[in-house]
N, C-alpha and C positions, 0 to 999 in steps of 0.2 A: 531422494530423487529431485534432478533438477529438472525444471521445467523453463522454456522459453516460450514467451508472450509476447505478443504485440498488438496494439491498438489505439485509436482515436480516444482523445481526453475528449469526453463528454460533461455536460453540467451534473452535478449529483443536488443532493439534498443540504449541503452546506454543514452537515452536522460536525464534520471533523474540524472545520474551520472554527465553529462555533468553541468547540473543546479546547482550540488552540494548536489542534495539529491538521492542518489544511491538507489536502489529500486531492490526487488528480483520481478521478473515475476513468475507468477505461471500457472501450465499447469493444470487445475482440469476438471473434468467433473460433478462437484457439481453444484446444482442450485444456481445460483448468485443472490443476491438481486440486486435492480434498481440499474441502474446505477449511479455514484455519489462518494463523498468522506466521509469516515466513520472514526470513533476511533476504536481501538480495541486493543486486545492482539494476540500474535502471539508467536507459541512454534515450535524452531527447534532446533535441537540436544540437548534434554530435559532441554532446556534454554527457558525462557520467557522473550518477550520483548512488550513494549507498541509499537503500529503501526498507522502508518496513512496507509490506505488501499484506494487504488483507483480502481472502477470499471469502466471501459470505456464504452461507448456504443457497443462496439463490443464485448464485454465479455471479453477483457482483463482486466486481475489482475494482478495490482502493489501494492507492500508494501514496506512502507520506514521503517526499524525496528531501532527505538530509540537507541542508544547506540551500535550498531553493524556495524563491519567493518570485510571485509574479503570476500572470495569466497565460497560462498553457492551452487553453481550450483550442482544439482543433490540432494541436502538434500529436505526432506519433511516438508513441513510448514504446520503447522495447523493454523487456523485463527477462530477468534470470533469478529464478530462485535460488537460495543457497542453501538455508537451513530451515527446518521445519521450528518455529518455537512452541506453538502450543494450538491448541483446538480453537475452535470459534466459541464464543462463550457471551451468554448475555450477563450483565452486571446488575446488582440491585439500584446504585446509583452512580451518579457521574462522576463523583468523588473517586470510588472506586475504580472505574473506566479509567479515569485519567492517571491514576496512581500506576496501571496496569500498563498503558501507553508509554508511561514513562519510563516503566522498566524495558519495555519491548524495544524501544528505540534507543535505548542506553547499549542493548547486545547489538542491534543493527549499524551500530556506528562504530562498533567494534569488529566486524564480523568483513 
């Protein structure tokens, strides 16, 4: 099922950036899809990006915009989920998490 979400980019905890996969964190009041990882598209400043989208169980929305670098704080992002990739999961090590993110983003770049 496809979802359309929009929200304002807010400050996150910087963990994605620390791992090498910076994300924009969205503040949204839209109905969220079930927790998990999705492929999708994002529009920010009239530019479209392929995106890896994480909805965590607490309702936090994090998005890695493929090909984007810069300061997105305060911008509005419109997201469309395309494909559910996997359930939300805690990893035992950062190395395992990094490997999984790399696999997820490879799929996101092709969808």
